[in-house]
Each structure stands twice: as structure tokens, then as C-alpha cells.
C-alpha positions in Angstrom: -278.6 -112.1 3.1 -279.4 -112.5 -0.9 -282.7 -112.8 -2.2 -282.1 -114.8 -5.0 -281.6 -117.5 -5.4 -279.9 -119.0 -8.5 -279.5 -122.7 -10.3 -277.3 -123.9 -13.3 -279.6 -126.4 -15.5 -278.8 -128.1 -18.5 -281.0 -131.2 -21.0 -280.4 -133.9 -17.5 -280.1 -132.3 -14.3 -280.4 -129.3 -12.4 -277.0 -128.2 -9.9 -277.9 -125.3 -7.5 -275.5 -122.5 -6.5 -274.9 -120.4 -3.2 -273.6 -116.7 -3.9 -270.2 -115.8 -2.9 -267.8 -112.2 -2.6 -266.6 -111.9 -6.5 -263.0 -112.0 -5.2 -263.5 -115.9 -4.4 -264.3 -115.5 -7.8 -261.1 -114.0 -8.9 -263.0 -111.1 -10.2 -261.3 -107.3 -9.9 -262.8 -104.3 -9.7 -261.2 -102.4 -13.6 -260.4 -105.7 -14.7 -263.6 -107.5 -15.4 -266.1 -105.5 -13.6 -265.8 -102.4 -15.4 -264.8 -103.6 -18.7 -267.7 -105.9 -18.8 -270.1 -103.1 -18.3 -268.2 -100.8 -21.3 -268.7 -104.2 -23.7 -271.5 -105.1 -22.4 -273.5 -102.4 -21.0 -277.1 -104.1 -21.3 -276.3 -106.1 -17.4 -277.4 -102.9 -16.0 -281.3 -102.7 -15.8 -281.6 -100.0 -18.2 -280.1 -98.6 -21.6 -277.1 -96.2 -21.6 -274.0 -94.9 -23.7 -270.9 -95.3 -22.1 -269.3 -92.0 -22.9 -265.7 -93.0 -21.6 -263.8 -94.9 -18.1 -261.8 -93.5 -15.6 -261.9 -90.2 -15.9 -260.0 -87.9 -14.5 -259.9 -84.7 -15.6 -261.0 -82.0 -12.7 -260.0 -78.8 -12.1 -260.6 -76.5 -9.3 -261.9 -72.7 -10.1 -258.2 -72.2 -9.0 -256.9 -74.2 -11.2 -255.9 -76.9 -8.8 -256.0 -80.2 -10.0 -258.2 -82.4 -8.6 -257.1 -85.9 -8.2 -260.1 -88.2 -8.9 -261.5 -90.4 -10.8 -264.9 -91.5 -12.0 -265.0 -94.8 -12.9 -267.6 -94.5 -15.4 -269.2 -92.0 -17.1 -272.7 -92.1 -18.7 -275.3 -90.8 -21.0 -279.3 -92.1 -20.7 -281.9 -92.2 -23.1 -283.0 -88.8 -22.7 -279.7 -87.2 -22.3 -278.4 -86.9 -18.5 -275.7 -87.9 -18.2 -274.9 -91.1 -15.6 -272.0 -91.5 -12.9 -271.5 -95.2 -12.2 -269.5 -95.8 -9.0 -268.0 -99.2 -9.1 -267.3 -101.3 -5.7 -266.4 -105.0 -6.0 -267.2 -105.6 -2.9 -269.6 -104.1 -0.1 -270.0 -100.8 -0.7 -268.5 -97.7 1.8 -271.1 -96.1 3.6 -270.1 -92.9 2.1 -269.4 -94.0 -1.8 -273.2 -92.1 -2.4 -271.7 -89.1 -1.3 -268.0 -90.1 -3.7 -270.3 -90.2 -6.7 -272.2 -87.1 -5.7 -268.8 -84.9 -6.2 -268.1 -86.5 -9.3 -271.9 -85.7 -10.7 -271.3 -82.2 -9.2 -268.0 -82.0 -11.2 -269.5 -83.6 -14.2 -272.2 -80.7 -14.4 -269.8 -78.4 -15.6 -269.6 -80.3 -18.7 -270.8 -79.6 -21.8 -271.9 -81.1 -25.1 -268.3 -80.7 -26.5 -266.6 -81.9 -23.7 -269.4 -85.4 -23.7 -268.0 -85.6 -27.8 -264.4 -85.2 -27.1 -264.7 -87.7 -24.1 -266.4 -90.4 -26.7 -264.6 -89.7 -29.6 -261.6 -90.4 -27.7 -263.0 -93.2 -25.9 -264.4 -95.2 -28.6 -261.6 -94.5 -31.2 -257.8 -96.2 -32.0 -254.9 -94.7 -33.3 -256.4 -97.5 -36.7 -259.3 -95.9 -36.2 -260.0 -92.6 -35.0 -263.3 -90.8 -34.2 -264.3 -86.8 -35.0 -266.1 -85.0 -33.0 -268.5 -85.0 -35.5 -268.5 -88.4 -36.0 -269.0 -88.5 -32.5 -272.1 -86.3 -31.8 -273.9 -88.5 -34.6 -273.2 -91.4 -32.8 -274.3 -89.8 -29.3 -277.7 -88.3 -31.4 -278.5 -91.6 -33.0 -278.7 -93.1 -29.1 -280.6 -90.3 -27.9 -284.2 -90.0 -27.6 -284.0 -86.4 -27.4 -282.9 -84.5 -31.0 -279.2 -83.8 -29.1 -277.4 -83.4 -26.0 -279.4 -80.5 -24.0 -277.4 -78.4 -21.9 -280.3 -78.2 -19.2 -280.1 -81.8 -18.4 -276.5 -82.1 -19.0 -276.4 -80.4 -15.8 -279.1 -82.7 -14.0 -276.3 -86.0 -13.8 -277.6 -88.7 -12.4 -275.8 -91.3 -9.7 -275.6 -95.0 -10.0 -273.6 -97.1 -7.6 -272.4 -100.8 -8.5 -272.0 -103.1 -5.5 -272.5 -106.2 -4.5 -273.9 -104.9 -1.0 -274.6 -102.1 0.8 -275.0 -100.9 4.3 -278.3 -99.1 5.8 -276.4 -95.8 6.6 -275.6 -95.6 2.6 -279.3 -97.0 1.2 -281.1 -94.8 3.6 -279.2 -91.9 1.9 -280.2 -92.7 -1.8 -283.4 -93.1 -0.5 -283.3 -89.1 0.9 -281.8 -88.6 -2.2 -284.2 -89.1 -4.6 -286.8 -87.7 -2.2 -285.0 -84.5 -3.3 -285.3 -84.7 -6.5 -282.0 -85.9 -7.1 -282.2 -89.9 -9.1 -279.7 -92.5 -7.5 -279.6 -96.1 -8.4 -278.5 -99.0 -6.2 -277.6 -101.9 -8.6 -276.6 -104.9 -6.8 -273.9 -107.3 -8.2 -273.3 -110.8 -7.3 -271.3 -114.1 -8.0 -272.6 -117.5 -8.1 -271.1 -121.1 -8.2 -272.5 -124.3 -8.1 -272.7 -126.4 -5.3 -273.6 -130.0 -5.9 -271.9 -130.7 -9.7 -269.4 -129.7 -11.9 -270.1 -128.7 -15.8 -269.0 -130.7 -18.2 -265.6 -129.8 -18.8 -265.5 -131.3 -14.3 -265.0 -127.9 -13.1 -268.1 -125.8 -11.4 -269.7 -123.5 -13.0 -269.7 -119.8 -12.4 -272.1 -116.9 -13.1 -272.9 -113.2 -12.1 -275.9 -111.3 -12.1 -276.8 -107.6 -11.8 -280.4 -106.3 -10.0 -281.6 -103.2 -9.2 -281.8 -103.2 -5.9 -282.9 -99.4 -5.3 -285.2 -98.0 -6.6 -287.7 -100.7 -7.8 -291.1 -100.3 -9.3 -292.9 -100.1 -6.0 -290.6 -97.4 -4.8 -290.1 -95.5 -7.9 -293.5 -94.9 -8.2 -294.3 -94.0 -4.1 -291.0 -92.9 -2.5 -288.8 -91.4 -6.3 -291.8 -89.4 -7.3 -290.3 -85.7 -6.2 -287.5 -87.0 -8.2 -289.3 -87.7 -10.9 -291.4 -84.3 -10.8 -288.1 -82.3 -11.0 -286.7 -83.7 -14.1 -290.1 -83.8 -15.8 -290.2 -79.9 -14.4 -287.1 -79.6 -16.5 -288.1 -81.6 -19.4 -290.7 -78.9 -20.2 -288.1 -76.6 -20.0 -286.7 -78.5 -23.4 -288.2 -77.3 -26.3 -287.5 -81.2 -28.5 -290.1 -83.3 -28.4 -290.5 -86.2 -26.3 -291.9 -89.0 -28.3 -290.0 -88.9 -31.8 -287.2 -86.2 -32.2 -288.0 -83.2 -34.8 -285.6 -83.9 -37.2 -286.4 -87.7 -37.8 -289.7 -87.0 -37.9 -288.8 -85.0 -40.8 -286.7 -87.2 -42.2 -288.6 -90.6 -41.7 -291.8 -88.5 -43.8 -289.7 -86.8 -46.5 -291.9 -83.5 -45.7 -289.3 -80.7 -46.8 -288.8 -80.8 -50.4 -284.8 -80.9 -51.3 -283.9 -77.2 -51.6 -285.8 -75.9 -49.5 -284.2 -72.7 -48.2 -284.5 -71.6 -44.2 -283.6 -68.2 -42.6 -282.7 -68.1 -39.0 -285.1 -66.2 -36.6 -283.5 -65.7 -33.0 -287.6 -65.7 -31.5 -286.9 -65.4 -27.9 -286.9 -62.2 -26.0 -284.1 -60.5 -26.3 -282.2 -62.1 -28.2 -283.5 -61.4 -31.6 -283.1 -57.2 -30.8 -279.6 -58.4 -29.5 -279.1 -60.4 -33.5 -280.9 -57.7 -35.2 -277.9 -55.5 -36.4 -275.4 -58.3 -37.1 -277.8 -60.4 -39.4 -279.4 -57.6 -41.1 -275.4 -56.1 -42.2 -274.6 -60.4 -43.2 -278.0 -61.9 -44.4 -276.0 -64.2 -46.5 -275.3 -65.5 -42.8 -278.3 -67.0 -41.6 -280.1 -68.7 -44.7 -278.9 -72.7 -45.1 -280.8 -75.4 -47.2 -282.7 -78.2 -46.7 -281.2 -81.8 -47.1 -282.1 -85.3 -47.0 -279.8 -85.8 -43.6 -281.1 -88.2 -40.5 -279.0 -85.7 -37.5 -277.4 -82.6 -39.8 -280.2 -81.2 -42.5 -278.9 -77.9 -43.1 -276.4 -77.1 -45.8 -275.7 -73.4 -44.6 -275.0 -71.0 -46.7 -272.0 -69.5 -46.0 -269.7 -72.3 -45.6 -271.6 -75.6 -47.6 -271.0 -77.4 -44.3 -274.0 -79.8 -42.7 -275.4 -79.1 -39.6 -277.8 -79.8 -37.2 -280.7 -77.3 -36.6 -279.2 -76.7 -32.9 -275.6 -76.4 -34.0 -276.2 -74.1 -36.6 -278.4 -71.7 -34.8 -275.9 -72.0 -31.8 -272.8 -71.1 -34.0 -274.6 -67.9 -35.8 -276.0 -66.6 -32.4 -272.2 -66.4 -30.9 -270.9 -65.1 -34.5 -273.6 -62.2 -33.4 -273.3 -61.3 -29.7 -270.6 -63.9 -28.2 -270.8 -66.6 -25.9 -274.3 -66.7 -23.4 -275.1 -69.0 -20.9 -278.2 -69.0 -21.5 -277.8 -70.3 -25.1 -276.8 -73.5 -24.8 -280.2 -74.4 -23.7 -281.2 -73.5 -27.2 -283.5 -75.8 -29.0 -282.6 -75.3 -32.8 -286.2 -76.5 -34.6 -288.1 -73.8 -33.5 -285.4 -71.4 -34.3 -285.3 -72.0 -38.7 -288.5 -70.5 -40.6 -289.8 -71.5 -44.3 -290.7 -68.9 -46.7 -294.1 -69.3 -44.7 -293.3 -68.2 -41.8 -293.2 -71.5 -40.1 -290.3 -73.0 -37.8 -289.5 -76.8 -38.2 -290.5 -78.1 -34.7 -294.5 -76.6 -36.4 -293.5 -78.3 -39.5 -292.6 -81.4 -38.0 -296.1 -81.5 -35.2 -297.9 -80.9 -38.3 -296.9 -84.3 -40.0 -298.7 -86.2 -37.1 -301.6 -84.6 -38.2 -304.7 -85.9 -40.3 -303.9 -84.7 -43.9 -307.4 -82.3 -43.0 -306.0 -80.5 -40.6 -303.1 -79.7 -41.8 -302.4 -75.9 -42.7 
């Protein structure tokens, strides 16, 4: 039985409401529920960016096509993918396992995949969205500097349904204690019981409530999951309080035209890239421009890049594709003439004037 109660009010009266199946109000899963969440993702209890819907472009390691269709794929503010599984009625007991299968497949998607999916979904024939525009839109949404491969490998799961059987809820509680972030959202339909609206038709409403984890459960039960995510975030070098590039942009701390040079300071990378860098000195320099997300103008082609994007591009030229490179955090690899990387320059903007070097 629902723990919520709902009433419709106007200037003169209050009408009680009863909870009813979504099907009673003619609400369909894909035509209505899914469309509403795409158009109004704020209906969910946290701010999410919808990347695509009905994604089914899966392929097994042997090349076999996998015919599974993910309802909604989103990103949260921290850069984690969110797999959203929708059920118009009560969720079957295995729904969270189905969502986990999708999450496992999503974990293999790259930053470019997310940008391509966003561009294809949000673009139209009249107004197509380029991959660069998609990256800009995603970067503008995130609370971190840009998408990070380390976080993309750890999708979250969100199940939206009218109700959940005990087998599912107990499984979800256990998944969270094991470090897998899984959320249950209850969607309810309501119809007025003792009166109608101004047009004499029964009044209708729909609500979305976070069933699990509650605030108390997030603290007491899901703490291991939070610790796991925090440990992963410590591997990411970007500032979590404010974006490095955004801080530099907002404070105008770096003059336009300042020269920067790539230095792959990670152990092993500098040695691997040394020969290529010595042979191509004009390839590893860029000029600072005032741009909110792409402030480096590469000397080699005159195009604008984010510090991470250009860093990855150059290191791939230096020693080819490398899985480790997916976790590169660009601001720590670009140095000015005073031998300071971008992330240190950004950190200094938060210090009092007398403590800046």
C-alpha cells in the first residue's frame, strides 16, 4: 500500500485522490512515461542529462549482435553513466538484473561514444548536432572538467516502476552494500475521488518518489558504495569543487596568448614519448585563448581543444592508443614558461594574494 496521500486543491475546495495503476489512466511506458522523462528529466529526484533512448547497438566479443534495448541512458553531474529501466506497472523480480546487464555493456562505451549518442539523439535533420557540440553540451552540464573514462566504467542503475517485489528490493540493498549504486524510483498515478476539475472531468496526477535509498539508508546502508565511488574519484585529478578550466576562465588569470607546452609527467609516459617530442617540437605547443571549455589553440592546426582532448591527441600520435590514456586528466600535463601546470595555476586562484607564488 502506498505511504503517500494526495489531494487536489483550488481556491475553494480540496478533493482527495486515490492511487491507481498507470494503465487505468491510459499511460503507456514508452509513449508517455519515457517521453515525459526525456522532456522533463527533473521529474526524477536528481539532475540528470539524458544522452539517448532505446539504445540497442550492442555487440558481443565474438561479433554477435545482442538484441537488448536500454530504455534511457543518462549522465549524472559527477560524470557517471546512469542506466534507467522503466516499467509501467510493478517491476518483475529480475528487473535489477536486467539493468545490471545493460550497465555492464554501457561500461564499455567511451567518451566519444557518449558524444556520438548525444549528438544523434539531440540533433535533427534541420539542426544536426556535431560531436564537438555534443562534447561542449556534456562538459557544460558536468560538475567535473570533462568526461572521464575511469568513471564511465562504473555505471549507476535506476529502476522506475509502480512498485517493487521483496526479491528485487533485497537484491538492490545488497548491490549497494557491494558498491554498485542502484536507485529505486516509484512512479504513481492518482485520480480524484470526490469531485472533478473545472471541466467536470476527474483530475489526474502522476508522482515520482525516491523509494530507495532514503536519506537515512544512504548514510547507514549505502556507505560502502559511497566509499567505493570516492576511492575512484580520488584517481581522477580534476577538481571536484570547481572545474579547472572554468576557474581559469572565470578569473581571467591567464593572459591571452600565453604559451603552453605538453609534458607527459606520468612515470613511463615521458620516456615513451621523448623521441617523438624531440622530432616534433612544433606539435607539443599551444596558445591560451579565452574559451570556457576549449582554451588551448594548437599551434599545429590552429584549432581549439580542451587540455585533456589535446593531450590525448598528442600522446596517441606519440605512442599510439593506450587504455591507460583514457584516464588522462589534461590540466596537469600543460605547463607554462614558469614550469607550472594548469591545475596548479587554477589552485592558486583560490589562495589569498599574499600566498600566491
